C-alpha positions as CSV (number, residue, x, y, z in Angstrom):
1,M,13.1,-0.3,-11.5
2,T,16.6,0.1,-10.3
3,T,18.8,-2.7,-9.2
4,Y,18.6,-1.4,-5.6
5,G,14.8,-1.3,-5.8
6,V,14.7,-4.9,-7.0
7,L,17.1,-5.9,-4.3
8,A,15.1,-4.1,-1.6
9,R,11.8,-5.7,-2.8
10,F,13.5,-9.1,-3.0
11,A,14.9,-8.7,0.5
12,L,11.5,-7.8,1.9
13,V,9.8,-10.7,0.2
14,S,12.6,-13.0,1.4
15,L,12.2,-11.7,5.0
16,V,8.5,-12.7,4.9
17,G,9.3,-16.0,3.4
18,T,12.0,-16.6,6.0
19,G,9.4,-15.8,8.7
20,L,7.0,-18.3,7.2
21,D,9.8,-20.9,7.0
22,F,10.7,-20.4,10.7
23,A,7.0,-20.4,11.8
24,V,6.2,-23.7,9.9
25,L,9.5,-25.3,11.1
26,W,8.8,-24.4,14.7
27,L,5.2,-25.5,14.5
28,L,6.1,-28.9,13.0
29,V,9.0,-29.6,15.4
30,A,7.7,-28.0,18.7
31,H,4.1,-28.8,18.4
32,A,3.7,-31.7,16.0
33,G,6.7,-33.7,17.1
34,W,8.4,-33.8,13.8
35,A,12.2,-34.3,13.4
36,P,14.0,-31.1,12.2
37,L,15.0,-32.3,8.7
38,P,11.5,-33.5,7.5
39,A,10.0,-30.4,9.0
40,K,12.6,-28.3,7.1
41,L,11.5,-29.8,3.8
42,I,7.9,-28.8,4.5
43,S,8.7,-25.3,5.9
44,T,11.0,-24.6,2.9
45,E,8.3,-25.5,0.3
46,A,5.8,-23.3,2.1
47,A,8.3,-20.4,2.0
48,I,9.1,-21.2,-1.7
49,V,5.4,-21.0,-2.8
50,N,4.9,-17.8,-0.8
51,T,8.1,-16.2,-2.1
52,F,7.4,-17.1,-5.7
53,V,3.9,-15.5,-5.6
54,W,5.2,-12.2,-4.1
55,N,8.3,-12.0,-6.3
56,N,6.3,-12.7,-9.5
57,A,3.5,-10.3,-8.6
58,W,5.6,-7.5,-7.1
59,T,9.4,-7.7,-7.2
60,F,9.7,-8.8,-10.8
61,R,6.3,-7.9,-12.2
62,D,7.9,-6.0,-15.1
63,R,10.0,-9.0,-16.0
64,A,7.4,-11.7,-15.6
65,T,7.2,-13.1,-19.1
66,G,6.4,-16.5,-20.5
67,P,4.2,-19.2,-19.0
68,L,3.6,-18.9,-15.2
69,R,4.0,-22.6,-14.8
70,R,7.4,-22.6,-16.4
71,R,8.6,-19.8,-14.1
72,F,7.2,-21.6,-11.0
73,L,8.9,-24.8,-12.0
74,S,12.2,-23.0,-12.7
75,F,11.9,-21.2,-9.4
76,N,11.2,-24.4,-7.5
77,A,14.1,-26.1,-9.1
78,T,16.4,-23.2,-8.3
79,Y,15.2,-23.1,-4.7
80,A,15.9,-26.9,-4.6
81,G,19.6,-25.9,-4.6
82,S,18.8,-23.6,-1.7
83,L,17.0,-26.4,0.1
84,A,20.0,-28.7,-0.5
85,L,22.3,-26.1,1.1
86,S,19.9,-25.7,4.0
87,L,19.4,-29.4,4.7
88,T,23.2,-29.9,4.5
89,I,23.9,-27.1,7.0
90,V,21.1,-28.0,9.3
91,G,21.9,-31.8,9.1
92,V,25.6,-31.2,9.9
93,L,24.7,-29.0,12.8
94,V,22.1,-31.4,14.2
95,A,24.5,-34.3,13.9
96,A,27.3,-32.3,15.6
97,F,25.3,-30.5,18.4
98,G,21.9,-32.3,18.6
99,P,18.5,-31.0,17.5
100,R,17.9,-28.6,20.4
101,Y,19.0,-25.4,18.5
102,Y,17.4,-26.3,15.2
103,L,16.1,-22.7,14.7
104,L,19.6,-21.3,15.2
105,Y,20.9,-23.8,12.7
106,N,18.2,-22.7,10.3
107,A,19.3,-19.1,10.7
108,A,22.9,-20.1,9.8
109,T,21.6,-20.9,6.3
110,L,20.2,-17.5,5.6
111,P,23.1,-15.5,4.2
112,L,24.3,-18.1,1.7
113,N,20.7,-18.9,0.6
114,F,19.8,-15.2,0.1
115,A,22.8,-14.8,-2.2
116,W,22.1,-18.0,-4.1
117,N,18.4,-17.2,-4.5
118,Y,18.9,-13.6,-5.5
119,L,21.5,-14.4,-8.2
120,W,19.4,-17.2,-9.7
121,S,16.2,-15.1,-9.6
122,T,17.7,-12.1,-11.3
123,R,20.0,-13.9,-13.7
124,V,17.8,-16.8,-14.8
125,I,14.1,-16.9,-13.7
126,W,13.3,-13.2,-14.0
127,R,16.3,-12.1,-16.1
128,D,15.8,-8.6,-17.5
129,H,15.2,-9.3,-21.2
130,R,14.9,-5.6,-22.1
131,A,17.9,-5.0,-24.3
132,K,19.9,-2.0,-23.3
133,A,21.5,-0.7,-26.6
134,L,25.1,0.1,-26.3
135,P,26.5,3.2,-28.1
136,A,28.3,2.4,-31.3
137,H,31.8,3.0,-29.8
138,Q,31.1,0.3,-27.1
139,R,29.9,-2.4,-29.4
140,G,32.4,-4.9,-30.7
141,P,33.5,-4.9,-34.3
142,R,31.0,-6.1,-36.9
143,T,31.8,-9.3,-38.7
144,K,30.7,-10.3,-42.1
145,R,28.5,-13.4,-42.1
146,S,29.1,-15.9,-44.9
147,A,26.2,-16.6,-47.1
């Protein structure tokens, strides 16, 4: 699949995950009475699980190698960085402006998190291991290995 195809699929899966994140966040805050930050932890993990399942099965299905558990743990660890970014941004905005606009604050995290998650997903978790052979004139000089 082309880079643009992977990006398009990743964006679609991310959009669904974002919708789930917002829905769970809204339900927990507006209807269950939770504070925005603890609710954000739960909503993010729900989105992480959903996003992993779809990225593994659809976006990166041709790159899904190795144990599923290892990929999931790596994905979760990577998205912990995304969660840290989200919690920092949402926390600063809640402290500065109050919790009333928590969904808007959550939206402010989207561009940075999308870039973070896409780079880690394509470069680490589902890195394309298929070697693309370079023509001889593009390879570096061969060196002799000492015995």
